[in-house]
C-alpha positions as CSV (number, residue, x, y, z in Angstrom):
1,M,-4.5,-91.0,62.9
2,N,-7.8,-92.4,61.6
3,D,-9.2,-88.9,61.5
4,T,-6.1,-87.6,59.6
5,L,-6.4,-90.4,57.0
6,A,-10.1,-89.8,56.7
7,T,-9.4,-86.1,56.0
8,L,-6.7,-86.9,53.4
9,N,-9.0,-89.4,51.7
10,W,-11.8,-86.7,51.6
11,L,-9.4,-84.2,50.0
12,V,-8.2,-86.7,47.3
13,E,-11.9,-87.5,46.5
14,A,-12.5,-83.7,46.2
15,G,-9.6,-83.4,43.6
16,A,-7.0,-81.7,45.9
17,D,-4.4,-84.3,45.2
18,E,-1.4,-82.0,44.4
19,A,0.6,-79.5,46.5
20,I,1.3,-76.2,44.6
21,A,3.1,-74.1,47.2
22,D,5.4,-74.6,50.0
23,Q,3.4,-72.3,52.3
24,P,-0.3,-72.4,53.0
25,V,-2.4,-69.7,51.4
26,N,-4.8,-67.7,53.4
27,R,-7.9,-67.5,51.1
28,M,-9.7,-65.2,53.5
29,A,-7.1,-62.4,53.3
30,A,-7.6,-59.4,51.0
31,P,-5.7,-59.7,47.7
32,K,-2.6,-57.6,47.3
33,P,-2.7,-54.9,44.6
34,A,-1.1,-55.9,41.4
35,A,2.2,-54.3,40.5
36,P,1.8,-51.5,38.0
37,A,2.5,-52.5,34.4
38,A,5.7,-51.3,32.9
39,T,5.3,-47.9,31.1
40,V,6.6,-47.9,27.6
41,R,7.9,-44.4,26.8
42,T,7.6,-43.3,23.2
43,Q,9.3,-40.2,21.8
44,T,6.7,-37.7,20.5
45,P,8.0,-36.2,17.2
46,A,8.6,-32.5,17.3
47,P,5.9,-30.6,15.5
48,A,6.7,-29.6,12.0
49,P,7.7,-25.9,11.7
50,R,4.8,-23.8,10.5
51,P,5.2,-22.3,7.0
52,A,6.1,-18.6,7.0
53,Q,3.1,-16.5,6.6
54,P,3.1,-13.4,4.5
55,P,2.7,-10.1,6.4
56,P,-0.9,-9.0,6.7
57,L,-2.1,-6.6,4.0
58,P,-2.9,-3.1,5.1
59,L,-6.4,-2.2,6.0
60,E,-8.5,-1.0,3.1
61,G,-8.3,2.6,4.2
62,D,-4.6,2.4,4.7
63,A,-4.1,0.8,1.2
64,I,-6.2,3.5,-0.5
65,G,-4.4,6.3,1.5
66,G,-1.0,4.8,0.6
67,A,-2.0,4.6,-3.1
68,M,-3.2,8.2,-3.1
69,A,0.1,9.3,-1.5
70,A,2.3,7.3,-3.9
71,A,0.3,8.3,-7.0
72,G,0.2,12.0,-6.0
73,A,3.9,12.1,-5.5
74,A,4.6,11.0,-9.1
75,N,5.4,13.8,-11.4
76,S,5.9,11.8,-14.6
77,L,4.7,8.5,-16.1
78,A,8.0,6.9,-15.3
79,E,7.7,7.9,-11.7
80,L,4.1,6.6,-11.6
81,K,5.2,3.3,-13.0
82,A,7.9,3.0,-10.3
83,A,5.5,3.9,-7.6
84,M,3.1,1.2,-8.7
85,E,5.8,-1.4,-8.9
86,A,6.8,-0.5,-5.3
87,F,3.2,-0.5,-4.0
88,E,2.2,-3.4,-1.8
89,G,-1.4,-2.4,-0.9
90,C,-3.2,-4.5,-3.4
91,A,-3.5,-8.3,-2.8
92,L,-3.5,-9.0,-6.6
93,K,0.1,-8.1,-6.8
94,R,1.0,-11.1,-4.7
95,T,-0.3,-13.5,-7.3
96,A,0.7,-11.6,-10.5
97,T,3.9,-12.1,-12.5
98,N,4.2,-8.5,-13.7
99,T,2.8,-5.0,-13.1
100,V,1.1,-4.2,-16.3
101,F,1.4,-0.4,-16.6
102,A,0.8,0.8,-20.1
103,D,1.7,0.5,-23.8
104,G,1.8,3.0,-26.6
105,V,2.5,6.7,-27.1
106,A,1.0,9.0,-24.5
107,E,1.7,12.0,-26.7
108,G,-0.9,10.8,-29.2
109,R,-3.5,12.1,-26.8
110,V,-5.9,9.2,-27.3
111,M,-6.1,7.0,-24.2
112,L,-7.8,3.6,-24.1
113,I,-8.6,2.1,-20.7
114,G,-9.4,-1.6,-20.3
115,E,-10.3,-3.7,-17.4
116,A,-7.5,-5.9,-16.1
117,P,-4.6,-8.0,-17.5
118,G,-5.1,-11.5,-18.7
119,R,-2.7,-14.4,-18.8
120,D,-0.7,-13.1,-21.8
121,E,-0.6,-9.6,-20.5
122,D,0.6,-10.8,-17.1
123,R,3.4,-12.9,-18.7
124,I,4.6,-10.1,-21.0
125,G,3.9,-7.1,-18.8
126,K,1.9,-5.1,-21.4
127,P,-1.8,-4.6,-21.9
128,F,-3.8,-6.1,-24.7
129,V,-1.2,-8.5,-26.2
130,G,-3.3,-11.6,-26.6
131,R,-6.2,-12.4,-29.0
132,A,-8.2,-9.4,-27.7
133,G,-5.2,-7.2,-28.2
134,Q,-4.8,-8.3,-31.8
135,L,-8.4,-7.4,-32.4
136,L,-8.0,-4.1,-30.7
137,D,-5.0,-3.2,-32.9
138,K,-7.3,-3.9,-36.0
139,M,-10.0,-1.7,-34.5
140,L,-7.6,1.1,-33.9
141,A,-6.1,0.9,-37.3
142,S,-9.6,1.3,-38.8
143,I,-9.7,4.9,-37.4
144,G,-6.1,5.8,-38.0
145,L,-4.7,4.8,-34.6
146,D,-1.6,2.8,-33.8
147,R,-0.2,2.0,-30.4
148,Q,3.3,2.5,-31.8
149,K,2.5,6.0,-33.0
150,N,-0.5,7.8,-31.6
151,A,-2.5,5.6,-29.1
152,Y,-1.9,4.9,-25.4
153,I,-3.4,1.9,-23.6
154,T,-3.7,1.0,-19.9
155,N,-6.1,-0.8,-17.6
156,V,-8.1,0.0,-14.4
157,I,-6.4,-2.9,-12.7
158,N,-2.6,-3.3,-13.2
159,W,-2.3,-6.8,-11.8
160,R,-4.0,-9.9,-13.2
161,P,-6.8,-11.2,-11.0
162,P,-6.5,-15.0,-10.5
163,D,-8.4,-17.0,-13.2
164,N,-9.3,-13.7,-14.9
165,R,-12.1,-13.0,-12.5
166,D,-13.5,-9.5,-12.1
167,P,-11.6,-7.4,-9.6
168,S,-13.2,-6.9,-6.2
169,P,-14.3,-3.4,-5.1
170,E,-11.4,-3.4,-2.6
171,E,-8.9,-4.3,-5.2
172,A,-10.2,-1.7,-7.6
173,A,-10.3,1.0,-4.9
174,A,-6.6,0.4,-4.2
175,C,-5.8,0.8,-7.9
176,L,-8.0,3.8,-8.8
177,P,-5.7,6.5,-7.4
178,F,-3.0,5.3,-9.7
179,L,-5.4,5.3,-12.7
180,R,-6.6,8.9,-11.9
181,R,-3.0,10.1,-11.7
182,H,-2.2,8.2,-14.9
183,I,-4.9,10.1,-16.8
184,E,-3.7,13.4,-15.3
185,L,-0.1,12.8,-16.4
186,A,-1.0,11.4,-19.9
187,Q,-3.2,14.4,-20.6
188,P,-5.4,12.7,-23.2
189,K,-7.7,14.7,-25.5
190,V,-10.0,11.7,-26.0
191,I,-10.6,8.7,-23.7
192,I,-12.0,5.3,-24.9
193,L,-13.3,2.9,-22.2
194,L,-13.2,-0.7,-23.2
195,G,-15.8,-2.8,-21.4
196,A,-18.2,-2.6,-18.4
197,V,-15.6,-2.8,-15.7
198,A,-13.7,0.2,-17.0
199,A,-16.9,2.2,-17.4
200,R,-18.0,1.3,-13.9
201,H,-14.8,2.4,-12.2
202,V,-13.8,5.4,-14.4
203,V,-17.2,7.2,-14.6
204,G,-18.9,5.5,-11.7
205,V,-22.0,4.3,-13.7
206,S,-23.4,0.9,-13.0
207,D,-25.4,0.6,-16.2
208,G,-24.5,-2.2,-18.5
209,I,-22.1,-1.5,-21.3
210,M,-24.8,-2.1,-23.9
211,K,-26.6,1.0,-22.5
212,L,-23.5,3.1,-22.1
213,R,-21.7,2.4,-25.3
214,G,-21.9,4.9,-28.1
215,R,-22.8,7.8,-25.7
216,W,-20.3,10.6,-25.3
217,M,-19.5,11.5,-21.6
218,E,-16.9,13.8,-20.1
219,Y,-14.1,13.2,-17.6
220,R,-12.5,16.1,-15.7
221,V,-8.7,16.4,-16.0
222,G,-7.5,19.4,-14.0
223,D,-9.6,22.3,-15.4
224,Q,-10.4,20.5,-18.6
225,M,-13.3,18.3,-19.6
226,V,-12.2,15.4,-21.8
227,P,-14.6,13.6,-24.1
228,L,-15.0,10.0,-23.2
229,M,-16.6,7.2,-25.2
230,P,-17.5,3.8,-23.6
231,T,-17.5,0.9,-26.1
232,L,-17.4,-2.9,-26.2
233,H,-14.3,-4.8,-25.0
234,P,-12.5,-6.7,-27.7
235,A,-12.7,-9.9,-25.7
236,Y,-16.5,-9.6,-25.7
237,L,-16.4,-9.0,-29.4
238,L,-14.5,-12.3,-29.9
239,R,-17.3,-14.1,-28.1
240,Q,-20.1,-12.0,-29.8
241,P,-18.7,-11.1,-33.3
242,A,-22.2,-10.0,-34.4
243,H,-21.7,-6.9,-32.1
244,K,-18.6,-5.7,-34.0
245,K,-20.9,-3.4,-35.9
246,L,-21.8,-1.6,-32.7
247,A,-18.1,-1.1,-31.8
248,W,-17.5,0.1,-35.4
249,R,-20.1,2.8,-34.9
250,D,-18.5,3.9,-31.7
251,L,-15.1,4.1,-33.3
252,Q,-16.5,6.2,-36.2
253,A,-17.7,8.6,-33.6
254,V,-14.3,8.7,-32.0
255,R,-12.7,9.4,-35.4
256,A,-15.0,12.3,-36.0
257,R,-14.2,13.7,-32.6
258,M,-10.4,13.3,-33.3
259,A,-10.9,15.3,-36.5
260,A,-12.7,18.0,-34.7
261,L,-9.8,18.2,-32.2
262,N,-7.2,18.2,-35.0
263,L,-5.6,15.0,-33.6
264,P,-3.5,13.4,-36.3
265,E,-4.1,10.0,-37.7
266,T,-1.5,7.6,-38.9
267,D,-0.5,7.6,-42.5
């Protein structure tokens, strides 16, 4: 008994003065693994549907081949316009509002070729209808030309490039078969190129427009060689009005050639 009391007294002095379990605990045994924590399941939202992607554009060669086939099958200006409106081989068409085909009277036999539509042209669907177009009309009137009577106007590119940037070589290559057929069907007697882009793609010369302007060249249409005059673009003249005198000289040369070819002027 004395030994038992002595042990209890020792435990009390050591601080073990309270029972915490009904059964003794074996401190030498290995601890039992803890029960796994409850798994909280969350529902993962379904991924948002991917936006529909436009069909891939044809390869460049396919686009050019398709343009050549479509243009070659057109036997009139109306058919060529319809072929261009159905053509899907040029990426510019996807961002443009309208296909800008032409304006004026093809029978006048004076054909003007610009670069590409701008914002106003894209909205209305006709070439040269903005500020540059108003200046072009005044330039034409100075040599007896009027798009309502005897002048015919188109562009190398028939869809507006975004932000009015220069068309890429691939975009121009897809449009050129239509332009070549356009010239063949219009049968002009005189061609006027407006700006560097038109000169580069129509006659294949990379010289700047300041070197090319005022120099007569020739463009083959069937078995005929048509006189061709590069000159300054009206949009450039709006930015550099001092160069209007250069364009005036070019137009006077065009007027003299028209007279030699017996092409009528407006009254």
